[in-house]
C-alpha positions in Angstrom: 0.0 0.1 0.0 2.7 2.5 1.0 4.7 1.6 -2.3 1.5 2.6 -4.4 1.2 5.8 -2.6 4.9 6.6 -3.3 4.5 5.7 -7.0 1.3 7.8 -7.3 3.0 10.9 -5.5 6.0 10.4 -7.9 3.9 10.4 -11.0 1.9 13.3 -9.9 5.2 15.2 -9.1 6.5 14.4 -12.6 3.2 15.5 -14.1 3.3 18.7 -12.1 6.9 19.5 -13.0 7.1 18.6 -16.7 3.4 18.9 -17.7 3.2 22.6 -18.5 6.3 22.3 -20.6 5.1 19.3 -22.7 1.3 20.2 -22.7 0.5 23.8 -23.3 -3.0 23.5 -21.7 -1.7 21.7 -18.5 -2.1 23.9 -15.4 1.0 25.0 -13.5 1.3 23.4 -10.0 3.3 26.1 -8.3 4.4 25.2 -4.9 2.6 21.8 -5.0 5.3 20.3 -7.1 7.7 20.8 -4.2 5.2 19.7 -1.4 4.6 16.5 -3.4 8.5 15.8 -3.6 9.0 16.6 0.0 6.3 14.1 0.9 7.7 11.3 -1.4 11.2 11.8 0.2 9.8 11.6 3.7 7.8 8.4 2.8 10.8 6.8 1.3 13.1 7.7 4.2 10.5 6.3 6.7 10.3 3.2 4.8 14.0 2.7 4.6 14.2 3.2 8.4 11.4 0.6 8.8 9.0 3.0 10.7 6.3 2.8 8.1 
């Protein structure tokens, strides 16, 4: 379950980061891109430490 959350957040981050450059009609994410990246990094660290 946690792996799927990481994958989904990573895909959303990639869409938010590269989306406006690839698709002109794609909305800009602004700070949401960075928030998703931080969440993914925290989840990965917690998983590596065995906490989650």
